[in-house]
N, C-alpha and C positions, 0 to 999 in steps of 0.2 A: 346370887344373884343381890347387889345391893341396890337401893334406892335411895335417891335421893329430889328430897321435893324445896322447891322455894315457889315464891309466890306467882311467878310466871311461868312454870313448865314443871311435869312430872320427868326424872331421864332416870332409866334405867342402865345401873352399870355392871356388862359381866363382872365376876372376880372367880380367879384372876384373873389379872389384866392379859389380854391376848397380847401385847408386845413382850411381856415378862418370860411370858411363855416363850414366845422366837429367843427372846434376846440370850435366853438359856442361863441365866444366873450375871451377862458381862452388862458391861453397862453400856447404855443408849447414846450416841454422840447424832444430833440432829446438824447437818452441814447446811446451811443457808446458799441458794446458788442467785447467780444474775447471768440472763440470758441476753445477750446483744445480737442484733441482727443491720446488716445495713450491707448498701453495692459496694463492692471495695475498688472501684472504679468510676469515675466520671467521665473515662472517654465515649465519644460518641461515635467513633469510626466502627468499622467494621472490625477492621484487624484489632482492634483492642476493644472488645464487648466484657461489658459489664458484668462483674461475677457478684450472686448474691451468696454472702457468706452467713453465717451464725457459728459465733464466738458463747463462750461461758468464764467464769471468775468464780471464786469463794466471795460469797459479798462479806465473809465474817472477818477480813484480812483489812489492815489499816491500808488508806488510799495508795501508801507510797508502795507497797508490796503488792498489792493488786492490781495496780497501773502496770506493773512492770512486765513485759511480753513473756517472760518468760511464766508468769502465774494468770496468762490469757491462753483457755483452753480453748484449738479451733475444733470445730466440731462438723460443721457441712460446705460445703459450696458447689456453686454450679453458675454456669453461665446461659445455662434455660430453663431451669424450674424457677419457680417464685417461692418467697418465702416461707408461703404458708407448705406447699408439697415439699421442699425440706425438710420441714418442722413434722410431718408427722411420723417418722419412725423416730423424729427423738421425742416426742413427746409419748409413743408407747413405751419407749424406757425408763424414762424418768416413772411414770406411773408404775413401773415394777420396781424401780430401787425406791422410789418413795413408802410402796406397800408391804415391800418384803424385806428392803435394805440388805447390806451386805456381811459380813466380818474383813473385818482389815485389822492391823496392830498402829496402838496408840504408842508412841514413843514416852508420852508423858509418864502413861500409867504403866507400861514396860508390861501390856497386855491386849490379847485381842477386845474388838467392839465392836459392837451393831452400829454401824454407819445409816442413819436415811437423810437421804436428801431432798432439801425442800427449795421449791422455786419464792425464792422472795422478789424479785420484777422483773421485766424485762423491759429493756432500757435500748433504744431506738428515736427517728427523728420522728417531728410532727408525722411525713407518709408511709412511714414503717410503722409505726403505732396504730393508726388508723388502718390500714389492712390487718394489722393482729386483732383488733378488736374489731372488726367487720363494722366499720363507721366508716362515712362517706369521708372524699378526701378536704381535709378543712380549707386549702385554697378557694375553692369553685362550689362549695357548699353550703346551703340556708341554716343546716345544722353542722357545724365545724367543730362540735365539740367531741372528744368521744369518753367523757366524762362524767358530763350533766346533758339535759334534754331539750341545751340553746337549740333555739328554729325558731324561723321565721319564714310564713309563707313565700313572702317576695323580698326586694331589697328595700321595698318602701317600709316594709313592716318593722327594721331593722329599727328604726326609729322611735317605737312603742315598749309600751312599758313590760308586754309579754315577755322581750329580750333581753331581760333584766336578771331575773333570781329564778332560773327554771330550777326541775328538781334532778335526782343523779340519774343516771341510768344504773339499771339494773342486767347484768351479767344472764341471770337466767331469764328475760324479757328478750335479752338480745335475739339469743340460740331461739327462744320462739319464735319472733318474727323471720330468723334467715329460713326457717322449716318451713314456714306460714308460704314465706315466697316460693319456697321449693314445691310444695305441695299445690300452687296457683297455677304454676306451670304445666305440673301434672296431667291437671284437670282442662289445662286447654285455654286457660285464660288469657285473654289478647295480651300484646306486651304495653300499651297504656294501661291497665291495671295494673298491672308487675311490676310497671315504673312509677307507678302512684303509688304502692304498697311499700315500695322500697323509701321513698320521701317522705311518707306521713312516719313511719318508723323510725327511719334514718338510720339502717341497719344494709349494709351493704357486701354480704360475704365475697372476697373476690373469688374463692376458688369454686365454692359451689356456682356463681354467674357462669367460670370459664366452662364448666362442667355441662349447663344449660346450653351454652351456644355450642359446644361439639355439638350435643345430641340433636340441636337442629340442623347444623352443618353436613349431619351424618346420620341420615334415618336408617338407612340398613347396611353399616358397617359391621364387625368384629367389636369396637372401640365402643359402639352405641349399645351391642350386647355385652357386654362387661360392664358398663354403667348399670344396665337394668338391673342385675346380676349382684353388685352391690347395693343395687336398695333395696333387695328385698333380704342378705344375708348382714349387711354390715352398713347401714345407710349412714350411719357417722363418722364412713368415711369418703363421704362426698360433700363434707363439709370442714369449715375450718376445726384443724386440730385441737387448737387450742379451748373450742368446747369443753374436751377430752381432759385436759392436764388438772391431775385433783390439787385441791387446794389453790387454783390461779386464778383471779376474778381481773380479768379484763381491762375492765374501769378502773380500778381501785389498785392494782399492780402493772400500770405504766406510768410511772412518777414521773412529772413534768420533767423535761431536760434543759436544763439553762443555756448549756449551748447555742442552742437552736433556735429556742425560745425566748432568750437575754440579748444574748450578744448580738447571732444573728437575725435576731427578730425585731426585737422593742427599739437597742439601741442604737442599730444598724437604722430602721427606722428613721427614728427624730434625727441622726447623725445627715441621711440624705437628704430631709428635709430642710434642716437647717442650711447642709453649704448649694443647695439649686437654690435659694433665697440670697448668698451672698453676691453680691460685684464681684468684680477684678480685683478692686483696691481691697474690698473686705478680704478676699482668697488670699492675699499676699500678706496682708496684716496677720490673719489667720497660723500660714508660715511660720511667719516669724515668732509669732507665741508660741506656737510648736517647738522653735527648735529654740527657745528662748526657756521653756522649760525644765526648772531644778526636777532631774529623773531617780538625785542618787542615793533616795530611800523609799524608793518603791521594788526594788530588785526588776526592773525595766533594761536590757543591755545600752537600748538604743532608742531613739524615734525617728524615724525617717518625717522630718517634716513636708516635707514636698509632695510624696508619696501618698500622705495622708489626706490630703487638700484634692490633688489631682486625679487620684484613682480611687474617689470616694466609694465607688460601685463596684469595687473588685477587691475589699478589703476579707479579712479573715477575721475570729476570733480573737488572737491575742493580738491585732492591732484596736480591736474594739475594748479589749481591758485597757490598752492604754489612752483610747479616749476618753472613759467613763470617770478614769482618774484625774486625767488632766484638767474636764472638762469646765469646773467654774472658771480657771486660772486660763483660761484658754481661751474661753465663747461670750464671759459675762459681761465685755465691755465691744458687743461688733451686736449682740440682740436686746432685743426688746424685754421688761423686766417680766411678762407673762411665760416665755417662753427659759427665763432663767430660772424663773421658781420650779419649774416644770423638770428641766436640768436637775439642778441641787435634790429635788424631791427623787429621783432616778439615782442620782449618786448615792443616797443617804439606802436605797432601797436594795441598792449593788453590793454592797458594803456587805450587807445584812446576807442576801444572799451565797455569796461565796465566800460566806464564813466558812474557815475547818474547823471550829472548835466549838461546841455547845455545850457550858456549863450547866444552863438549866432550861429543860426543852420547852416546857410550857411557857415560861416568859418569853421564850426567843418565837415562840409558834404564835404569842400573841401580838408580839413586837412586827413581827411579818408581816402578818394581815393589819396591823396599823401604818404601816408603810407603805401599803400595796393598796389601800384606800386612800390614802395623802397622795400618791401619785396620780393614778388614776382621776379622781376627782378633779387636779389638778388639769390634767391630760382633757378629760371631755368639756371641763369648761373653756378649754380653747376653741374646740372646735369636735362636736360630736362625730363626726365623722370617722374618727380612729378607730369606730369600732365596726366598721367593715375588715379590721385586720383581726384575725381568728387568735392570734396569738398575745393579744391584749387581754384578751377574755381566760385563757388558759393562766394567765399568770394569777388569777383567784384560784386555783385549784394548785399554787404552789404549796402555803403551810398545810394543804392535807395529804401529801407528797413526802413530806417532810419526818412525819411521827413514824410512820411505817416502815422506810426507809433504814431507820436507822435502828439495827438488832442485833441490840448486845445482851450479853446476862452480867454486866459490869463487871466481867474480870476483863482478861488479857488472853484473844482470841489468836494474837500472832506467837503467844507464847506453845500454842500447841501443834505447832508445824512438826514436822517430824524432820530433825535434822544429824540423824544418826547414819541411817541404812540399813538398821541391824535386823536380823532375820531369826526365826526361830528355826531350830534343828527337829528335823523329825523324830530322830534317835533318842535325842533325851530330853524334849521339851526345855531345852536351853536357848536362854540369848546368845548367837553367834553375831560375832563384830566384822565386819569385811578389814581387807587391810589398806593401810593410811593412804596407800598408792591410790586408791578408790577414790578416797576422798580430794587426794591433790591433782588428782586430773581434772578437778575442775577449781581447787584455788587456787594452782599455779599454771594454770595453763589460758590464758585470755582468749583465743581460738574457741576454744570447745565454749568458753561462757556467753563469745557472742550467738553461735552456734546457735545456742538455746534459749537465746532473748533474756539472759539471766544479767542485770547492774553489778559487775563485778564491783562497784563499789561497798556494797555490801558485805562484801567479803573483806577489806582493808582495814585495818585499826583504825577504830574514830582516833579523834584529836582529842585530845585532852584539854575541857574547857574551863575556862576560858581561855584562849592561846592568842599571842597579838604580834604584832609585825613593829619593827623598829621603825622610826619614822629616819630616813634617807635626806640628810643636813650636807650643805654646802661648809666649808671652814669659815667662812662668814657667818651663816647661821648658826655654825655649832656654838660660837664663842659668843653670840647674844642671845642662846637660849638656855638660860638659867633655871636650872629647879625651883619652884617656888618656894618659899621659907614654910609655909604649915606642910607641905610633902615632905620636907628635909624632917622637919620636928616629927613625924612618924616613924621615922628610923634613919638617928642622925649616920649613921655606920654601915649604911646601904648607898651601892652605887646608882641611880635610879635613871633611868635612861626616857627618852621620848618616844610615845607610842602612837603609830600611823592610825592604829584601828586596833579593836581586836573582839572577836566572837563568842558570844553568850554561847548560842549553838548551832545549827544549821541554819544558815541563811540569815540569823539575826547579828548585823554587823554594829558594832557600838564605833564610833569617830568624830575627830573632834570638829567642832565648826556646825555642830547639829543638837538637833533637839533628841531629850529625854524622858520618859516619865518614870519617877525614884518613887520607889516603895517607901513609905512611912515607919519607922522604925515602930513607931509605939500604936497601939492597937486603936487607940480613938483618934489620930491622926489622918489626914486624906493625904491619897499620891500626890506630887507635886512635879511640875513640869519644872526642867532645868536647860541651861546650854552648855555644852562642853566646849571651855576654851582648851583645854591640852587634856591629854593621858599619860598619864607615868607611871613607870612598874619596875619591879625587881626580880628577875629569874633566876632561879639555880635550881639546882637538882633536887633544893631539901624545900624550899619554898617559894612560891609565888604570889606577888603580890600587884594588885593593878588597883590605883587608885583615878577617879576622875577629878580633875578640876574645873570646877561646876558653875553658874549662876541661876540663879533663882530668879522665877520668872513670875507676872501675878498675873491671874485671868481677868480679860476684862471683856466688854459687851460683845454681842452676835455683831461681826460686821455687816450690817445691811446688803452688801452687795454681793459676797459669796454666802452668806448665810451661813458662815462657821465663825466658833469663837476665837476671838485675839487673844494675843498677850503682849507683853515686854517685858524686858531687862529689868531689873531693879536699879540696875547702877548708873539708868538712864532716865529723868524724867519726861523729858521732851518726844512728842508722840505725835502722829496724824493719822487719819485714817488711807491704807495704801489706795483705796478709788483717788485720794486727792495729791497723795504722791509725783502725781502727771510724770509716769514711766513711757521714756518717749520711745519710739523705734527708729533706731539709725542704722544704714547702710554699712556697719563695724565689723562682723562677724566672718573672717576670714573662710573662705571654702576649699574642703579637701578632699583632695583626689591622689587616690592610693595613698593614704594616710600621710599626706604631706599638705601642710597648710600653702594655698597658692595667692596669689595678691588679687586675687577677683574675690568681691566682700556680697555677702548677703545680710537682708537685714535680719537683725534682733533686737528684742525690748531691752532695752538700760534703763537696771534697776535705781531706783531714787533710794542708796542705804541711810540717805542723813533721818531719815525717821524709823524711829527705834520701835517695831510693830512688824508683828507676825501673827499666822495664818494657821490654825489644825487643820489640815488635809483630811477632812472627815470621810471623805471618799477615796481615800486609797484603802484598797483592797485586802490589806494585811495588816492584822492584829486589830479588827474592827472594834473588840473592846477596848482596848488599850487607847484608842483616838473618841471615841463618844464620851467615854465617862469622862476624862478630863474635860473634854471639852463641854459635856455636860448636855448632851443632845437630848431633848424632851421627846418622848412619844407621841406625834399627832394623837388629838380625840378626834373623831370624829363625829357629828351631828347629823339625824339624818335628813334637819333642814339644809345644811349644807351641801350634801349630795345633789338633794332638789333642785337646789338652784345651780347650781355646776351643769346638770341636765339642761336647765331653761336657757342657762346663757351659752352651752354648745346648740344645743339644739339652733338656735338664733343664730351662732355664728353659719353653721351648716347651712342655715338655710338661706342668710344673703351671698355664702358662694352659691346656691346652687341657681340662686337669684341674676348673680352676674355671669354667669355660666349660659344663661339660658335652660334653667332645671328645673321643674317646679315642685318633681314629685315625692321628694321627703319633707315636701310642706304640708303636704296634705292631712298627715298623721301627727304632728306635732302634740295636736291637743291632747292627744291620747295618754299622754302620761300625766296631764296637769290641764284642768279645762282653763286655767288662769296663764297657760303659756299664750303669746301674741300668735 
């Protein structure tokens, strides 16, 4: 026995470690898993009933691998049973695996290892998370948060200080509350008392409530008898099975899901609110601005401008990704200044949220908290009635979900994937490799790859980066396309060609007439922005040279309309604000039908290129750090008084709206936050 004493507690550790004995001298591998559950069909007809399904994936894999269908493990499905019913045997198996483990062959070590699966997180939308955590459905509840004890006695109390900063929920307390409700029913408590208990704790175990309903409906049946027997022998089977999942905390291990909370929540709410307030003429202008928006550097295939405006209530996640990146350039001339501030704050926040690479976790979480508070303050200042939407509150917990969701030992978990299919011979304990034809069954058979849900791209030979495309030129253009003297002086004896574009790596294309951030050669120098005039290269089997003919740009002030950094090309000194450029909307864009241009014309925004002024789009969801660093985006510094003033303004606006509609309920509790409120 080994004893460890700290100022807080004393731990007794058994030696030798039981896991060392169980591993029998083998390496122990911890494998983090993520569980996902959702209904796999949204059809409401009886012919196509929806199925609740449970899936798993290896949480330690890189996203581009774990997101492939091949690496998504199907576990169970049913069109009758609910998620908690399906999860019961899954939880039982996971508990066995996490406490006993299993031996398997590790290709990287060429030996057996003891594998211990652990549940890192449970993924799902808000209703599914509510069911898994035994909390109330967020849309219809006065306690809509599964992470904290956010609570209001009635809708009127949502405008009070008690609805601002509650304590976090406890998984143990949630389990106790569910058991307490069950015992109330067993003692014959009236329905009103049971419902009052559910409302008080904000805990509703869907599985247990279904069992209670079954008992009341079938007093003398065999089903009731079996339930009573379970209560005596294995009472935990009458409750949410995730209570018994070892190492799982429902309130901490159900991270904020950005698709439903951000894109299909916050962005959708604000976009619908914006569209509903526009006149017919303004909607036509919005369509024209969407059609004229340059998407060449945003990895967006196309914009269906008319669809985005006309069918705003039927948009999906990818549509809202387009909207959030284009918002400052298509909205800001048709909405008032207060809404402009909300949208630019949301754009900066989303560029952080959808960042796929985090260089420093501590700085990222701090910035995420600051931008979140800045957005919510501006939103509440416009109208505090937005607090009725639970997804604005759940945004406060996003930073709490980031750190636990990043599980890494700072090595390369993707390198531990078995790629040989080797086996151990039972006769002489040696490594036995299968025939090459087994591997070729996958490598050379796209049909088999598709059946397994495996992306065949990973089998292909990766291109040699950088690689480029030659620019197709007509005879006249070719005669006028002369190689710059500076390029010729680099290698006078080489045959230089004009290049259309080249790729640095996957999805990072460099092309002419675009801007790039160029890394400074000296450590004490800052990176700079340049405009690409042309790209020239020499390509042969032994050497590949690519040179960019570029023009340095100078950083200017922040544009007051877009809230983004402006810049100009240094070879021209005349410039003017884009807002004052007076770009006009004209019916000059040919309509395309069946990929052919017609004589019908659509509205488009005609840009005034006489002015040498450009804006860095910090709303872009790609390479957030590359956009924010040169634009010198500062992290908002939120002061307590600033938040209080926002609440003052928002509640006053809420009160005015209620007065206009003949409602005065919200106004009664306004002074509960601050007596100085009107």
